[in-house]
C-alpha positions in Angstrom: 0.0 0.0 -0.4 1.3 3.5 -0.8 1.7 6.2 1.6 -0.9 8.1 0.4 -3.6 5.5 0.3 -2.9 5.3 4.2 -4.1 9.1 4.7 -7.5 9.4 5.3 -9.9 12.1 6.3 -11.8 11.4 9.4 -11.1 7.8 10.8 -9.5 4.0 10.0 -13.0 2.6 10.0 -14.3 3.3 6.8 -13.0 3.0 2.9 -11.0 5.9 2.2 -13.8 6.3 -0.9 -17.0 6.9 1.0 -14.6 9.4 3.8 -13.8 11.5 0.6 -17.6 11.7 -0.4 -18.6 12.4 2.4 -15.6 15.4 3.1 -16.6 17.0 -0.6 -20.4 16.5 -0.3 -19.7 19.1 3.0 -17.4 21.4 1.7 -18.7 21.2 -2.1 -20.8 24.8 -1.7 -17.0 26.6 -0.9 -15.0 24.7 -2.7 -14.6 26.5 -5.3 -13.1 29.7 -3.1 -11.3 28.0 -0.8 -9.2 26.5 -4.1 -8.7 29.5 -6.0 -7.8 31.3 -2.7 -5.3 28.5 -1.7 -3.0 28.9 -5.2 -3.6 32.6 -4.5 -5.4 32.1 -8.2 -2.6 29.9 -9.7 -4.8 27.1 -10.3 -5.9 29.0 -13.3 -2.9 29.5 -14.8 -1.8 25.4 -14.3 -4.9 24.1 -15.8 -4.6 26.1 -18.6 -1.1 24.4 -19.0 -1.9 21.4 -18.7 -4.8 21.9 -21.3 -2.6 23.4 -24.4 -0.7 20.4 -23.9 -3.6 18.8 -25.2 -3.6 20.7 -28.0 -2.1 18.7 -30.6 -3.9 15.9 -29.7 -7.0 17.3 -30.6 -9.0 15.0 -28.5 -13.0 14.2 -29.4 -13.8 12.4 -26.6 -12.6 13.5 -22.8 -12.9 12.0 -19.9 -12.4 14.2 -16.9 -11.7 11.7 -13.7 -12.7 13.8 -10.2 -14.1 16.3 -11.4 -14.9 18.2 -8.7 -17.0 21.3 -9.7 -16.2 21.1 -13.1 -13.3 23.4 -13.8 -11.6 21.9 -15.7 -13.8 20.5 -17.8 -15.0 23.9 -18.8 -11.9 25.1 -19.5 -11.1 22.1 -21.6 -14.2 22.9 -23.3 -13.1 26.5 -24.1 -10.1 25.5 -25.0 -9.9 22.0 -27.2 -13.8 22.6 -28.3 -14.2 18.4 -27.9 -17.4 16.8 -29.3 -18.0 15.2 -25.3 -16.8 15.6 -22.0 -17.9 13.0 -19.3 -16.9 13.9 -15.9 -17.2 11.9 -13.1 -16.8 11.9 -9.6 -17.9 10.2 -6.2 -19.1 13.4 -4.8 -22.7 14.1 -6.0 -22.5 18.0 -4.5 -19.7 18.6 -6.1 -20.9 17.6 -9.2 -23.8 19.2 -8.7 -22.5 22.7 -8.6 -20.2 22.1 -11.7 -23.4 21.2 -13.2 -25.3 24.6 -12.6 -22.3 25.9 -13.9 -22.2 24.1 -17.0 -26.3 25.3 -17.3 -25.6 28.6 -16.8 -23.1 28.7 -19.8 -25.6 26.4 -22.2 -22.9 23.5 -22.5 -25.2 20.7 -21.4 -25.1 18.7 -24.4 -21.0 19.5 -24.3 -20.5 18.6 -20.9 -22.1 15.6 -18.4 -21.8 14.2 -15.4 -22.0 10.5 -14.1 -21.5 9.3 -9.8 -18.7 6.7 -10.7 -15.7 5.4 -8.6 -12.7 5.6 -10.6 -11.7 2.2 -9.8 -15.0 0.5 -12.0 -15.5 2.4 -14.5 -18.9 1.7 -16.5 -17.1 3.0 -20.1 -16.1 0.3 -22.6 -11.8 -0.4 -23.5 -11.1 2.6 -25.9 -13.2 4.7 -25.9 -11.7 8.4 -24.7 -9.0 10.2 -26.8 -7.8 12.2 -23.5 -8.4 11.4 -19.9 -7.8 14.1 -17.5 -7.7 14.7 -13.5 -6.9 17.5 -12.3 -6.1 17.9 -8.1 -7.9 14.8 -8.2 -5.1 12.0 -7.6 -4.1 11.9 -3.9 -7.8 10.9 -3.0 -7.8 7.6 -4.7 -8.3 4.2 -2.7 -6.0 2.5 -5.1 -4.0 4.6 -7.7 -2.9 1.7 -9.2 -5.8 0.4 -10.3 -7.2 3.4 -10.9 -4.8 3.7 -13.1 -5.3 1.1 -15.2 -8.5 1.7 -15.5 -7.8 4.6 -16.9 -5.5 3.0 -19.3 -8.4 0.8 -20.1 -10.9 3.3 -21.0 -8.5 5.7 -23.0 -7.9 4.8 -27.2 -4.4 3.8 -28.4 -2.2 6.3 -28.4 -4.8 8.5 -25.9 -3.6 10.7 -23.7 -3.9 11.0 -19.8 -3.1 13.9 -18.1 -2.5 14.6 -14.3 -2.3 18.2 -12.4 -1.4 17.5 -8.9 0.0 19.4 -6.3 3.2 18.9 -4.3 5.5 19.7 -1.8 8.5 22.1 -3.3 12.3 20.4 -3.7 13.9 23.7 -2.5 13.7 24.0 1.2 13.3 28.0 1.8 9.9 27.3 -0.4 9.0 24.0 1.1 9.9 26.2 4.4 7.2 28.8 3.3 4.9 26.4 1.9 4.4 24.0 5.2 3.5 26.6 6.6 0.9 28.4 4.4 -0.6 24.2 4.0 0.0 23.6 8.0 -1.0 26.4 9.5 -3.0 28.7 7.6 -5.5 26.5 5.0 -6.5 24.5 8.4 -6.9 27.6 10.4 -8.6 29.5 7.0 -10.9 26.3 6.8 -12.0 25.6 10.2 -13.2 29.5 10.2 -15.1 29.4 7.2 -16.0 25.5 6.7 -18.3 23.7 8.7 -15.7 20.6 7.5 -12.4 21.9 9.6 -11.2 18.0 9.3 -11.4 18.4 5.9 -8.5 21.0 5.4 -6.5 19.1 7.8 -6.4 16.2 5.3 -5.6 18.7 2.1 -1.7 19.0 3.1 -1.5 15.9 4.7 -2.4 14.1 2.3 0.0 16.1 -0.9 3.1 15.4 1.9 2.5 11.8 1.4 1.6 12.0 -2.3 4.6 10.3 -4.7 6.0 12.5 -7.3 8.6 12.3 -10.0 10.3 9.0 -10.5 8.1 7.4 -8.5 5.0 8.0 -9.7 6.6 7.8 -14.1 7.8 4.0 -12.3 3.5 3.5 -11.1 2.4 4.8 -14.5 5.0 2.6 -16.8 3.9 -0.1 -14.8 -0.2 0.3 -15.0 0.5 0.6 -19.6 1.6 4.2 -20.2 4.2 5.1 -22.0 6.0 8.7 -23.5 5.8 10.1 -19.9 6.6 13.2 -19.0 6.7 15.3 -16.3 7.3 18.7 -15.2 6.8 21.3 -11.9 5.0 24.5 -12.5 5.6 27.0 -9.6 8.8 25.6 -8.0 7.6 22.2 -7.9 4.3 23.3 -5.8 2.0 21.7 -8.9 3.2 18.4 -10.4 2.2 17.8 -14.0 2.0 14.3 -16.0 1.3 13.5 -19.2 1.2 10.2 -20.7 0.1 8.2 -23.8 -1.6 4.3 -23.3 0.9 2.2 -25.1 -0.3 0.8 -28.5 
């Protein structure tokens, strides 16, 4: 078991997926505000860079895993104009917020949502040109199982893009990052959210998550090749792009 799979939001009695679902259902209404505030708005830039990396592929069908409130799916549609984007998540409340944003933009025929666990996808083999997940892989219950499922539903040569928060390598940047993550984020979460534990779980899950060569090795074992790894903003955010082996 990977270290990140041992980090749980509430207790050691329930499955991680059940706890994650409950956690995000509880904070769904305020998630966007906290997400943008905690990253100082840099999450907009990170999404833009990640989606831009798919422009050469020109995907027609996309799956956005752990779609949350749909920010990545909406940005992906505005930049790539695929025929269809399906966002999946285990939090119905997060997707409810996302569906409202999609409806407001009149994109219901382009972006849809489905409650699904990424370890048991209902889609047929070789369905999607691209699969994306932003700031969600650290919440997966079993990373290897989920990545193998992503590989299964991707078309041969299809691309998988991951954005995830990570701890910086530089000691000075990491020092400031830890103060921000372990002091200010839980404090603001406690003050302004009805679920303070969610914002204590966040930095712990980031600290335990594999990155760099460890992540590349895991992706390779799950059927991916041509793995690209980049760091954004001094390593605060990690980017991965890979292809399903043909």
